N, C-alpha and C positions, 0 to 999 in steps of 0.2 A: 455657580458656587458648588464645589464638590461636596458630596454627602460624606458624613463620617461613617465608619464601619458600623453596621447594625441600625442605620437610620435610612429612611426613605428620602430621596432627593426632593427638594422643593420644586413643584411644577414650574416650568419656565414662565408662563404668563403671570403666575403669582409672584415669582422672583422679580420679574420686571416691574410689577405694580409696587412691590415693597421698595425696590431700589429707587423708583421714581418718588415715592413718598419721602424716603430718607433724604434724597437730594433736595427736595423742597424744604424739609425741616432744616437741613444744613444752611440753605439760603436764608431762612427765617432767623436762624441763630446769628448769622453774619449781619443781617439787617438790624437786629436788636443791639448787637455790639456797636454798630455804627451809630445808632440812635443814642446809645449811652455816651459815646464819645462826643457827639454833637450837643449833648445836654438837652435832649428832647423831653417832652412831658412824660411823666411816669405812666399816665393813663394809656398813652400810645404803646409804650413798651409792655405794659401788662396785657393789653389786647393781643399783641403778637405772642407773648408768652403763653396765653391761654390757647391760641391757635396752634402753637407748637405742641402743647400738651395733648390737645385733641388729636393732632396728627400722629403723635406717638401712640396714643390709644388705638388708633386705626391700624397702625403697623402691628401692634400686639394682637388685635382682633384677627387680622389676616393670617398671622402666624398660627394662632390658636385654631382658626377655621381649618387650615390645612392639616394641623396636627390631629384634629378630631376626625 
């Protein structure tokens, strides 16, 4: 991912870790959509939603860690 002028580029290992987490989140979102279409229990979907929220928090923490 190219850096914007005036910003430092994200370190390659950190970039890969963030990309991996985002791909996992993307898979979870697709999974919840499928669960919704199948009429699965709300509790199952809520569990996955909480996992996605936690994963997004981790992405934010990684970005903040790099920024500081």
